[in-house]
C-alpha positions as a Markdown table, in Angstrom:
| # | Residue | x | y | z |
|---|---|---|---|---|
| 1 | Met | 1.1 | 23.7 | -7.3 |
| 2 | Asn | 4.6 | 24.3 | -5.9 |
| 3 | Gln | 4.0 | 25.3 | -2.3 |
| 4 | Lys | 4.8 | 22.9 | 0.5 |
| 5 | Ile | 1.8 | 21.3 | 2.3 |
| 6 | Lys | 1.2 | 20.1 | 5.8 |
| 7 | Ile | 1.0 | 16.3 | 5.9 |
| 8 | Ser | -0.3 | 14.9 | 9.3 |
| 9 | Leu | 1.3 | 11.9 | 11.0 |
| 10 | Lys | -1.7 | 9.7 | 10.1 |
| 11 | Gln | -1.5 | 10.8 | 6.5 |
| 12 | Lys | 2.2 | 10.0 | 6.4 |
| 13 | Gln | 1.5 | 6.5 | 7.7 |
| 14 | Ile | -1.2 | 6.0 | 5.0 |
| 15 | Leu | 1.2 | 7.2 | 2.3 |
| 16 | Met | 3.9 | 4.8 | 3.5 |
| 17 | Gly | 1.5 | 1.9 | 3.4 |
| 18 | Lys | 0.3 | 2.9 | -0.1 |
| 19 | Leu | 3.8 | 3.0 | -1.5 |
| 20 | Leu | 4.4 | -0.5 | -0.1 |
| 21 | Gly | 1.2 | -1.5 | -1.9 |
| 22 | Asp | -0.5 | 0.0 | -5.0 |
| 23 | Gly | 0.4 | 3.6 | -4.5 |
| 24 | His | 2.1 | 5.4 | -7.3 |
| 25 | Leu | 4.0 | 8.7 | -7.5 |
| 26 | Glu | 4.6 | 10.7 | -10.6 |
| 27 | Thr | 6.3 | 14.0 | -11.5 |
| 28 | Gln | 5.4 | 16.4 | -14.3 |
| 29 | Thr | 8.1 | 18.9 | -13.3 |
| 30 | Lys | 11.3 | 16.8 | -13.7 |
| 31 | Gly | 11.4 | 15.9 | -10.0 |
| 32 | Lys | 10.7 | 19.3 | -8.6 |
| 33 | Thr | 7.2 | 18.2 | -7.4 |
| 34 | Tyr | 5.4 | 14.9 | -7.2 |
| 35 | Arg | 1.8 | 13.8 | -6.9 |
| 36 | Phe | 0.2 | 10.6 | -5.7 |
| 37 | Lys | -2.2 | 8.7 | -8.0 |
| 38 | Phe | -4.8 | 6.4 | -6.6 |
| 39 | Glu | -6.7 | 4.2 | -9.1 |
| 40 | Tyr | -8.7 | 1.1 | -8.5 |
| 41 | Ser | -11.5 | -1.0 | -9.9 |
| 42 | Leu | -14.9 | 0.5 | -9.3 |
| 43 | Lys | -15.5 | -2.5 | -7.0 |
| 44 | Gln | -13.1 | -0.9 | -4.5 |
| 45 | Lys | -15.2 | 2.3 | -4.3 |
| 46 | Glu | -15.6 | 2.1 | -0.5 |
| 47 | Tyr | -11.8 | 1.9 | -0.1 |
| 48 | Val | -11.1 | 4.8 | -2.5 |
| 49 | Asp | -13.7 | 6.9 | -0.8 |
| 50 | Trp | -12.1 | 6.2 | 2.6 |
| 51 | Leu | -8.7 | 7.1 | 1.3 |
| 52 | Tyr | -10.1 | 10.3 | -0.1 |
| 53 | Thr | -11.7 | 11.2 | 3.2 |
| 54 | Glu | -8.4 | 10.7 | 5.0 |
| 55 | Leu | -6.3 | 12.6 | 2.4 |
| 56 | Lys | -8.9 | 15.2 | 1.4 |
| 57 | Asn | -6.8 | 18.2 | 2.1 |
| 58 | Leu | -4.0 | 16.8 | -0.1 |
| 59 | Ala | -6.4 | 15.9 | -3.0 |
| 60 | Val | -6.9 | 17.9 | -6.2 |
| 61 | Asn | -10.2 | 16.2 | -7.1 |
| 62 | Lys | -12.9 | 14.1 | -5.6 |
| 63 | Pro | -12.9 | 10.4 | -6.7 |
| 64 | Lys | -14.2 | 10.0 | -10.2 |
| 65 | Ile | -15.2 | 7.1 | -12.5 |
| 66 | Lys | -13.5 | 6.6 | -15.8 |
| 67 | Thr | -14.1 | 4.0 | -18.5 |
| 68 | Ile | -11.1 | 2.1 | -20.0 |
| 69 | Phe | -11.4 | 0.0 | -23.2 |
| 70 | Tyr | -8.8 | -2.8 | -23.4 |
| 71 | Lys | -8.8 | -5.8 | -25.6 |
| 72 | Asp | -12.5 | -5.5 | -26.4 |
| 73 | Lys | -13.4 | -5.3 | -22.8 |
| 74 | Ile | -14.7 | -2.4 | -20.8 |
| 75 | Tyr | -13.3 | -1.6 | -17.3 |
| 76 | Lys | -14.6 | 0.9 | -14.8 |
| 77 | Lys | -11.9 | 2.7 | -12.7 |
| 78 | Tyr | -12.4 | 4.9 | -9.7 |
| 79 | Trp | -9.6 | 7.4 | -9.0 |
| 80 | Phe | -8.3 | 10.6 | -7.6 |
| 81 | Asn | -4.9 | 12.4 | -7.4 |
| 82 | Thr | -3.2 | 14.6 | -4.9 |
| 83 | Ile | -1.9 | 18.0 | -5.7 |
| 84 | Ser | 1.6 | 18.2 | -7.0 |
| 85 | Ser | 4.0 | 19.4 | -4.3 |
| 86 | Pro | 7.6 | 19.4 | -3.3 |
| 87 | Ser | 6.4 | 18.0 | 0.0 |
| 88 | Phe | 6.1 | 14.6 | -1.7 |
| 89 | Lys | 9.8 | 14.6 | -2.9 |
| 90 | Phe | 10.8 | 12.8 | 0.3 |
| 91 | Tyr | 8.7 | 9.8 | -0.6 |
| 92 | Ala | 9.9 | 9.8 | -4.2 |
| 93 | Asn | 13.5 | 9.9 | -3.0 |
| 94 | Gln | 13.0 | 7.0 | -0.6 |
| 95 | Phe | 10.7 | 4.7 | -2.7 |
| 96 | Tyr | 12.0 | 5.2 | -6.3 |
| 97 | Gln | 15.3 | 4.5 | -7.9 |
| 98 | Asn | 15.8 | 4.8 | -11.6 |
| 99 | Lys | 12.0 | 5.3 | -12.0 |
| 100 | Lys | 11.4 | 1.9 | -10.3 |
| 101 | Lys | 9.7 | 1.5 | -7.0 |
| 102 | Ile | 11.9 | 0.0 | -4.2 |
| 103 | Val | 11.7 | -0.7 | -0.5 |
| 104 | Pro | 13.7 | 1.9 | 1.4 |
| 105 | Lys | 16.6 | 0.8 | 3.6 |
| 106 | Leu | 15.0 | 2.6 | 6.6 |
| 107 | Ile | 11.5 | 1.1 | 6.2 |
| 108 | His | 11.8 | -0.4 | 9.6 |
| 109 | Arg | 11.7 | 3.1 | 11.1 |
| 110 | Trp | 8.6 | 4.2 | 9.3 |
| 111 | Ile | 6.3 | 1.1 | 9.2 |
| 112 | Thr | 3.5 | 1.2 | 11.7 |
| 113 | Pro | 0.3 | -0.8 | 12.3 |
| 114 | Leu | -1.7 | 1.7 | 10.2 |
| 115 | Ser | 0.8 | 1.5 | 7.3 |
| 116 | Leu | 0.7 | -2.3 | 7.6 |
| 117 | Ala | -3.1 | -2.2 | 7.4 |
| 118 | Ile | -3.0 | -0.1 | 4.3 |
| 119 | Trp | -0.4 | -2.3 | 2.7 |
| 120 | Phe | -2.5 | -5.4 | 3.6 |
| 121 | Met | -5.7 | -3.9 | 2.2 |
| 122 | Asp | -3.8 | -3.2 | -1.1 |
| 123 | Asp | -1.8 | -6.4 | -1.5 |
| 124 | Gly | -2.8 | -8.8 | 1.2 |
| 125 | Ser | -4.7 | -12.1 | 0.5 |
| 126 | Ile | -5.7 | -15.4 | 2.1 |
| 127 | Lys | -3.4 | -18.3 | 1.4 |
| 128 | Ser | -6.3 | -20.7 | 1.4 |
| 129 | Lys | -9.6 | -21.2 | 3.3 |
| 130 | His | -8.0 | -24.1 | 5.1 |
| 131 | His | -4.9 | -22.2 | 6.3 |
| 132 | Lys | -4.3 | -19.3 | 8.7 |
| 133 | Ala | -1.3 | -18.0 | 6.8 |
| 134 | Arg | -1.7 | -14.7 | 5.0 |
| 135 | Ile | 0.0 | -13.5 | 1.9 |
| 136 | Leu | 1.5 | -10.1 | 1.0 |
| 137 | Asn | 2.0 | -9.8 | -2.8 |
| 138 | Thr | 5.4 | -8.3 | -3.1 |
| 139 | Gln | 6.4 | -9.7 | -6.5 |
| 140 | Ser | 7.3 | -6.3 | -7.9 |
| 141 | Phe | 10.1 | -5.9 | -5.4 |
| 142 | Glu | 13.6 | -7.4 | -5.5 |
| 143 | Lys | 14.3 | -10.4 | -3.3 |
| 144 | Lys | 16.7 | -8.4 | -1.0 |
| 145 | Glu | 14.1 | -5.7 | -0.6 |
| 146 | Ile | 11.5 | -8.3 | 0.4 |
| 147 | Leu | 13.9 | -9.7 | 3.0 |
| 148 | Arg | 14.2 | -6.2 | 4.3 |
| 149 | Leu | 10.4 | -6.1 | 4.8 |
| 150 | Ile | 10.4 | -9.6 | 6.5 |
| 151 | Asn | 13.1 | -8.4 | 8.9 |
| 152 | Ala | 11.1 | -5.3 | 9.7 |
| 153 | Leu | 8.0 | -7.3 | 10.4 |
| 154 | Lys | 9.9 | -9.7 | 12.7 |
| 155 | Asn | 12.1 | -7.2 | 14.5 |
| 156 | Lys | 9.5 | -4.5 | 15.0 |
| 157 | Phe | 6.3 | -6.5 | 15.5 |
| 158 | Gly | 7.4 | -10.0 | 16.2 |
| 159 | Ile | 5.6 | -11.2 | 13.1 |
| 160 | Gln | 7.1 | -14.4 | 11.6 |
| 161 | Cys | 7.3 | -14.6 | 7.8 |
| 162 | Lys | 9.1 | -16.3 | 5.0 |
| 163 | Leu | 9.7 | -15.9 | 1.3 |
| 164 | Arg | 7.2 | -17.7 | -1.0 |
| 165 | Lys | 8.5 | -18.1 | -4.6 |
| 166 | Gln | 6.1 | -17.5 | -7.4 |
| 167 | Lys | 6.5 | -17.3 | -11.2 |
| 168 | Glu | 6.5 | -13.5 | -11.1 |
| 169 | Gly | 8.8 | -13.2 | -8.1 |
| 170 | Tyr | 8.5 | -13.6 | -4.3 |
| 171 | Gln | 5.6 | -13.1 | -1.9 |
| 172 | Ile | 5.8 | -12.7 | 1.8 |
| 173 | Met | 3.9 | -15.4 | 3.7 |
| 174 | Ile | 2.9 | -14.5 | 7.2 |
| 175 | Leu | 3.2 | -17.8 | 9.0 |
| 176 | Ala | 0.1 | -19.4 | 10.7 |
| 177 | Glu | 1.7 | -18.9 | 14.2 |
| 178 | Ser | 1.8 | -15.2 | 13.7 |
| 179 | Ala | -1.4 | -14.7 | 11.7 |
| 180 | Val | -3.6 | -13.9 | 14.8 |
| 181 | Asp | -1.1 | -11.4 | 16.1 |
| 182 | Phe | -0.9 | -9.8 | 12.7 |
| 183 | Ala | -4.7 | -9.6 | 12.5 |
| 184 | Lys | -4.9 | -8.0 | 16.0 |
| 185 | Leu | -2.3 | -5.4 | 14.9 |
| 186 | Ile | -4.2 | -4.2 | 11.9 |
| 187 | Lys | -7.8 | -5.0 | 12.7 |
| 188 | Lys | -9.0 | -1.6 | 13.9 |
| 189 | Tyr | -7.7 | 0.1 | 10.7 |
| 190 | Leu | -9.4 | -2.2 | 8.2 |
| 191 | Ile | -12.5 | -0.8 | 6.4 |
| 192 | Pro | -15.6 | -3.1 | 6.5 |
| 193 | Ser | -15.2 | -4.4 | 2.9 |
| 194 | Met | -11.7 | -5.6 | 3.7 |
| 195 | Glu | -12.4 | -7.4 | 7.0 |
| 196 | Tyr | -13.0 | -10.7 | 5.2 |
| 197 | Lys | -9.2 | -11.0 | 4.8 |
| 198 | Ile | -8.8 | -11.6 | 8.5 |
| 199 | Lys | -12.3 | -12.8 | 9.5 |
| 200 | Glu | -11.6 | -16.3 | 10.9 |
| 201 | Leu | -8.5 | -15.0 | 12.7 |
| 202 | Asp | -10.6 | -12.9 | 15.2 |
């Protein structure tokens, strides 16, 4: 499908959050059009169904279950794709470089509480049950890109963070003194099955 499509402001924020998290773009037309792919464990059915509801007019199929066999194990995946459209080229140009996902230089302009919530539902975790700090798993990004995100969180929302080195790369740690403010910022956007990630910060 090559026609341009209308993407609402809310949908744009969701797509931004997805690209910071687990969202993936692919092209089958040498960059003329792109589509979003959403694929999760079947355990995340509620989240995928919510995403589909929000992006329904952009989707090419309803969420489906597929079975994957890997190393003698069986995995159930739940997935849907958007249509392929030139309207998604903007996101590809901003978030991909040499086929690798990056953090755009202008991310501070586009990140919103909703996109933060999507990002956190994808890649957020609790540091420990004894600590208020929260983690954003950003190991797939370069250090300079993660610092770009830290600066955006600080300058736009007043959220204090720091780099946390791991074997696979760097995480963002939202410091305990900002954890409650961060939770307030995203709380109304979290789906019920994800609320445990901020439960004791209410």
